[in-house]
N, C-alpha and C positions, 0 to 999 in steps of 0.2 A: 510320758507325755502330759502335757497340760491340757486342760480344756481351753476351749476359746469362748470369752463372753462377748455376746453380739448384742450391739445398741441400735435401737431402731427409731430413738425418739429426735425430735428437732430441737434446734437452736432456741433455747429459752431461758428466761430469767425470773421465770413465774415463782413468786414465794421467796425472794432473796432480798430483802432489805440491806442495803449497803450504804457505806458512807458517801461523802460527796465525791471523794477520789475514787472509789470503785464505779460509781455511776458514771463519772465522765470517761473512765476507760471503756466500759460497756457501751456509751454513746460513740466512742471512737470506733470500737469494733463494728457495731452496727452501720455506721456512717460508711465503712469501705466496702459493705455488701451491696449489691444492686438495689434500687429502689423497689419497694413493694414486694422484697423476695426475704428469705429466711434460709439460715443455713441447713441444707437438708439431712447433713449427717451421712452423706455419701460423696466419696471423692472418685474422681475419674483418673484412675492410673495412666500413666505414658505406657507402660506394659501391660497388655491386657491379662496376660499370662500370671501375673505377680499382683495380688489385690493390695491395697494399702493397707499399711500397719501403723498404728499408732504407736506412740511413744510419750509415757507420762512421766514427769518429775516431780517430786512432793520433798517436802522435809518433815522427818519424824522429830517430834520434841517430846523429851520426857525428863523424868525425875527419877533417881534411885540408881540401881546397878545396871551396866549395859547387858542385854539380853534378857534381864529380869526386871523391867521397870514398875515402879510403882504407880505412877500415873503416865499417860501418854496421850497423843492426838497427832494426826496426819494434817499437815497444810499443804494442799496443792498448790503447785508452782505453774506449770506449763504442760501443753499437749502439743506436740509435734503430729501434724496432720499429713505429711508428706511434701508439703510445699511450704509452711509456715509455723511459727509456734503461737501457740493460742492460750489465752488466761485459763489455767486448770481450774480457777474457781467458779468459772461461769460457763464453760465449753459443755454444750449438750445437757444442759441443765433440765431435770424434770422431776422433781424440783431440784433434787441434789445434783451436783455435776456429775460427768460420767467418771470423771478420774476417783469419785469417793463411791462408786456403786457397791453394791453387797457383792462380796467374794472377789473383789479385785484384790490380785496379790502384787505386793513390791517386794522387790530386793533392797535390802539395807546395804549401802556401801561406804566404806572409808578410803579415801585415797583411791578410789577405782576398785577396790577388792570386797568382794561379798562377805558380810558379817552375819547374816540373818535375814529371815523373810518377815511379811509385815501383812498379815491378811486383814482388809477391811472387812466388817462385820455391820456396821452402820453409821451413819453421818449425824450431824446437827449442825445448828449455827452458834457461834460465839462472837458477839459483839458485832452482828451484822455479816459475819464471813462463814464461809462452810470449813468444816474441819472433819476428819473420820476418825471413828474410833474402833479399834481391834486388838489383835494379838500379834507379840512378836514371838517368831518360832526360829529354832536354830536351822542353819541349813542344813539339807538332807546329806546323809554319808553317801559317798560314792561306792558303788557295790564293785566289788573286785571282781575283775573277768576270770572266768574258769578258763585254766590251759587246755588248749587245744590237743586232743588225741594225737599221738605219733603214730603214723601208719609207714610200714616197711613196703618200699616198690621194689618189685623184682624186674631187675634191668633185662632180664633174658626174654622177657614178654613184653611185646609190643602190640598194643591195641589200636594202632593207627590204620586206618584202611588202607588197602593194598588193591592197585588196578590189575587185572590180569588179561592179557591178550587172548582171544579164542585160538585155541589149538587147532592145527589142522586135522582134516577128517580122518579117521582111523584107517580107511582104505588107502591113503596115500603114506601114512606113517607107520602102518602095521599095528597100531596099537588103538584099543578103544576110548572115546572120548570121555572121561569121568567127570561129571558135572558137581561142582562145588555147590552144595545146598546154601551154603552162608553168602555165596557171591551174588550181589544185587543185579538184576535183570530187567531190562526194558522190554514191555509188551505193547506192540502196535494194535491200536483197536480195529477189530475186524468190521468190515463195511457191511456184512451180512447180519450182524447184531440187530435186533430189535429193539430199539431203546424208547420206540415213540410212548410207551405207557409207564417208562421207569422216570423217577426224578432225575434231574441233573445232580451230579457229583458237586458237593460244597466247594465252594472258591473261598480260601482263606483271605484273599483281598478284596472280596466283595463287602462293600460297607453295609452296616447293619444299623439299622434304627432302634433306640433303646427308649422305652417309656419313662418320663421324669418322674421321679420318686415325690411324693408328697409326705409332708409330716403328719397325715392321718386324719386330719380334720379340714382337708381340701384346700391348706395354705399351702403354697409354693414351698420349695426347700429354700434354705438359708442363701442370701444373695453374697458371692465370695467378694463383692466389692465394698461390702459394710465395715466401717472401720472397728477394728476390734483391740480389746487389751486382756492382758494374761489373766485367767480366773485360776482361782485356788484349785488343787488337784483335789481329784475324788469329790467333790461336791456339785450338785446336779442344779443348774438355774430353774427355779419356778417363779410363777407369775402371781403367787400368793402372798399378801402383806396385810399388815395392819398398822393402824395409826394410834401412835400414844404420846402423850407428854411425856418430856425427859426431866428428871430431878435436876436441880442446881443449874437450871438454865434462867436467863433474865426473865422471859415471858414463860411460865408454867402452861399457859393455854395453848400455846404454839402447837400444832401437830408434827409428830415425826412418822417417818416411813421406814420401814425397816424390810429388806428383801428375804424371801425364804419362808418358810412355815413357822407360824406362831406356836410356840411352846409354852406359852404362859401370859402372864401381865406384865412380866420385867423383862427388860431385854440383857442378853447375856454380856454386853459390854455396855457401859454408861458412860455421859461424861464425867472425867474425874481431873483432867488437869485444865485449870482455868486460870488466866493470866499470865504473868511472867515472874515465876520463881526466880530467886537469886542461883538457886543450882540448876538451873535449866540447863538441858544438852541438847544439841541437835546433830542429826545425821541426814544424809542424801538418802532418798527412795526413788527408784526407777522401776517402771512397769512397762514391760514390752512384752507382745505375744510371740517375738521370736526367743529363743535361745542363745544369746550372743555370747561370746567368750569374754572373759573379765580384760578389761585394759587399766593395769595400775598406772596413776600420775606421778609416781615417784620419781625424783630426778637423781641419778647417780652421779655422784661427782667423782672424776679421775683422781684428785687430789684432795683429801678431806680438810686440808688446810683452806682451800678456797672457800668453803663453806663458812669457815669461822670468819674469814678477811671480808665476806659479803655480808655477813649477820653484823659484824661490827660498823660497817660502813651505813647499813640500812637503818640502825639504831641510832648512829649520829645524825642522819637525816631526820628521824623521827624526832630527836629531841630538839632539833632546830625548829622543826615546824611547830612544837609545842611550846616554843620558846623556854627550853630549859638548858640552853648552853650557858655554861659558867663564865665568869668573866676572866680575863687571862690572868695569870699568877703575876703578882708584883714582882719587879725585878730585884736580884739578889743585892744584899748592901754593899758597897764597896769598901775595901780594905786598902791599907796603906802598901803593905808588901806581897808581893807573889807567894811567899811561905804562908802568910796568913790566908790568902785567897785558896790555895790549895788544901788547907785544913778545913776551910768551911765546905761542908756538903752542899749539893745543889738542892733546892727545895724540891719536895714531892709532888708531882702534878695532883691535883684536886680529883677526889672521886666523881665520876659523871653521876648527875642525876637518875635516879631509879626510875625504870618504867613499869607500871604496874599491870598485871594481867596481859604481859606480852604473851602473844602467839604468832609464831616464825613458822612458814611453810615455804618448801621449794618444790615445783611442779615441772614436770616435763608434759606439755599440753598436747603433744602431737610426736608421732614417732619420729625420732631422730632431732628433735626441735632441743633449743637451748634451754637455760634454766629461766624459770619464772617465780621471783620471790615475792612474796606477801607477808607484811608485818602489819599487826594491829596493837596498839597499847593505848594505854592512859596514864594521866598524872596521878601521883601518888597524893591525893588530897580527899576532903569530905566530898560526899557524893554531889551535893548542889554546886561544888567548885570545880569539878573535874571537867579536862580536857582531853578528847579524843583524837586518835591519829590512826590511820590506815594508808599503807602504802603498797603500791604494785611495781615493781622494779625488775631489770633485766642487767645482767653484765653487758658491757660495752667490749669493742674491739681492742681498747686499750687497758682492759683489766679494772676499769672504773665501775661504777652503778650509774645507770640511766633510770631516771624516775618516771614512769609512765602514766601513773594517776596519784593523787594524793588528795586525802578527804580529812580534813580537819573540823573539829565541831566542839561546842561547849556546852556543859550541863545547862547552862541558862539561857540558850536561843536553841535549842534542838527543834523545836518547829520551823524554825527559818533554814538552819543547815543541819538536818539529821545525821547520826553517825552510822558509820558503815562495819558491819562484823562479817568476817568470812565464815561461811559455813563449810563449803569443801568444792572441790573440782568436780564437774559431771559433765556427761556427753548428752547434751540435750538434743541433739538431732540425730545421733545415731551415724556419725561421719567419722568416728574415730578421732574426732578433736574435742579436747576439753573446755570448757568454759568455767569462768569463776563466779561461783553463786554467794552473793552477799545478802545480808539481811539490815535493810536500811530503816533505822528505827528513831522515831522523833519523841516528843514528849506525849503526845496523843494519838499518833498512828503511827503504822510501819507497813512496808512492802518489801518485798524481795527482787533482786536485779541481777540479771546475767550478764557477766561482762566477756568480751571476746578479746583476746590478745592475739595479734596479729602484726607482722612487719614492724616491730617495733613502737605499735600504738596500743591501748587498752581503751575500749569504746563499749559503752552498753549496748547489749543486743537485744533484750526483753526485760519489762517490768511488769509486775503484776498488779492488781488493784489494791488501794490501801486497806487496810483493816483498822478498826477503831482499837485503841487501847484504855478508852476511857468508859467504865461500865454505864449501860443504859439505865436511864431513870426508868421506873417501874411505872 
């Protein structure tokens, strides 16, 4: 069993300088709260017997080998508080957000299947946005259950209780009435017994009052209604911390907080991944206090040829969106005789324009749902002249392809129309329905957006605050 990490702090943005996009989102969040009130960090559940459980979604970015990254960081995305999605980068910040609290554990997922664990050890700010640092650990091996010992049952012996009718008196039957010592008997209370000085018998149905347990220092026990996140197994939360500046950060004098005991002047995990390197990889991370079963999002085609057909149709739509459609082939030259026309081979169709960095995924976003296709690619051109496209589509009833969302961008106008890149499908609200998580990257800022595909439509469900991509001036 994993320990549970309980948070008591209130909603705060102290110590978090953000860009104008993040400040605007924070203002929108605070505007939705009652005037003069702050989020208390406690939710009233509909069922009092079941306390609310939080579910955090993040993105782990790393370079190197999967499972053994050279550099890594955890970017918080959202926290579902039982009612709605909150921005994971500012939710219950004190000053670091709750999603990046010390010893919080995340499950790393690829298309819904667990590929490892990530334990947050400390957090810091990069370009005005909070990120977490920790360690990637493998999934624990499942313990094989010991076989249950077999027992032999003697069918000749039956231990079920048997009721016996009292035998007539010996005087009438001519035999003495032998009493079985194992037979239960009921005794009537004698009215002559003196019970005035004896304590009454214990009533099992009588209610008993129990004294509440305290934590030892006079504080009451933990409130079951407080929101919780999964805590790393085997570690005990402590209220000891120290402040220290981290290397390779824009502001070297900015204090950093670390949860747990201080073991020296250096943190065990320090910021290592900065910026957006070319070999950057991403995967979804989910933290939930409940141990929920895996939910793979892979769609299984009944006919493998259907996948190839749909992929070819989606690639054709992507080339059209990028303006890569080739002009029609010139007509064949006219010949005088039929024999000459028969000997002339038809012209070969031109090769389609290549799609660089193509990523094609097919998801089943709910049990029994149809296929949802996502394709991302860009033109084969120099970086400053590249064009990008991302498409969300579903097959229609006639075997065609229905485009639900189309994003087209070019490298020269990314601030006006940023590009979208799929991270993965993830269940952000723990309702067994997957959402599509995209990174929306411009020239100077980026943010993440969750899309929900439902009833033939793809609509944005939630967006995080913007994080700057431009290094801050010292």
